C-alpha positions as CSV (number, residue, x, y, z in Angstrom):
1,M,9.8,-24.0,-3.4
2,I,9.0,-23.0,0.2
3,V,8.5,-19.2,0.6
4,R,8.1,-17.5,3.9
5,I,6.4,-14.1,4.0
6,A,7.9,-12.4,7.1
7,T,5.1,-11.8,9.7
8,E,2.7,-14.2,7.9
9,G,3.9,-17.8,7.4
10,Q,5.1,-20.3,4.8
11,F,3.7,-21.3,1.5
12,E,4.7,-24.0,-1.0
13,L,4.8,-23.0,-4.6
14,D,5.1,-25.3,-7.6
15,D,8.0,-24.9,-10.1
16,G,6.0,-22.8,-12.6
17,E,5.0,-20.3,-9.9
18,A,8.5,-20.2,-8.5
19,A,9.8,-19.2,-11.9
20,R,7.2,-16.4,-12.2
21,L,8.1,-15.2,-8.7
22,N,11.7,-15.0,-9.8
23,E,10.7,-12.9,-12.8
24,L,8.8,-10.6,-10.4
25,D,11.8,-10.5,-8.1
26,N,14.0,-9.3,-10.9
27,A,11.5,-6.7,-11.9
28,V,11.4,-5.4,-8.3
29,V,15.2,-5.1,-8.3
30,A,15.0,-3.1,-11.5
31,A,12.4,-0.8,-10.1
32,V,14.4,-0.2,-6.9
33,D,17.6,0.4,-9.0
34,A,15.7,2.9,-11.1
35,G,14.4,4.7,-8.0
36,N,10.8,4.0,-9.1
37,E,8.8,3.6,-5.9
38,D,5.4,3.2,-7.7
39,D,6.7,0.3,-9.8
40,F,8.3,-1.2,-6.7
41,R,5.1,-1.0,-4.7
42,R,3.0,-2.5,-7.5
43,L,5.4,-5.3,-8.3
44,Y,6.1,-6.2,-4.7
45,E,2.4,-6.4,-3.9
46,E,2.0,-8.7,-6.9
47,M,4.8,-10.9,-5.5
48,I,3.1,-11.1,-2.1
49,E,-0.4,-11.7,-3.6
50,R,1.0,-14.4,-5.9
51,V,2.5,-16.3,-3.0
52,R,-0.7,-16.1,-1.0
53,S,-3.0,-17.0,-3.9
54,K,-1.0,-19.6,-5.7
55,G,0.9,-21.2,-2.8
56,R,-0.3,-23.9,-0.5
57,T,-0.2,-22.8,3.1
58,V,2.3,-24.8,5.1
59,P,0.7,-25.7,8.5
60,D,2.5,-24.2,11.5
61,E,3.1,-27.7,12.9
62,E,4.9,-28.8,9.7
63,L,8.6,-27.9,10.1
64,V,10.2,-27.1,6.8
65,E,13.1,-24.8,5.9
66,S,12.2,-21.8,3.7
67,D,14.0,-21.5,0.4
68,V,13.1,-17.8,0.2
69,I,12.1,-15.3,2.8
70,L,10.2,-12.3,1.5
71,P,10.2,-9.1,3.7
72,P,7.0,-8.0,5.3
73,P,4.3,-6.7,3.0
74,D,4.7,-3.2,4.5
75,L,8.3,-3.0,3.5
76,S,9.3,0.6,2.9
77,F,11.0,1.8,-0.3
78,A,14.1,2.7,1.7
79,E,14.2,-0.8,3.2
80,A,13.7,-2.3,-0.3
81,G,17.0,-0.8,-1.4
82,E,18.7,-3.0,1.2
83,E,16.7,-6.2,0.4
84,F,16.3,-6.0,-3.4
85,S,19.8,-5.6,-4.9
86,G,22.0,-7.6,-7.2
87,D,20.2,-10.9,-8.0
88,G,17.3,-10.0,-5.7
89,I,15.9,-12.2,-3.0
90,I,15.3,-15.3,-5.1
91,P,18.5,-16.9,-6.4
92,G,18.7,-17.6,-10.1
């Protein structure tokens, strides 16, 4: 799975990490739905850090389509309500 973090770049994740990212995505949706900003912030930071630490950076000169685009790390809670709804950002 190719994940782009808006404002940062692309990362390639293996299937196991992609599954964990989907779990975190679902947890972020639940936190946003519950109006719990603290949980949202903690979980979204974990998503971003997981992509950075477990993903392989895709070089800028390598042109690949992103499967998922995560909002910027400084996403506000109000903006999260628009981004993280329904099935979240990651399909499945």
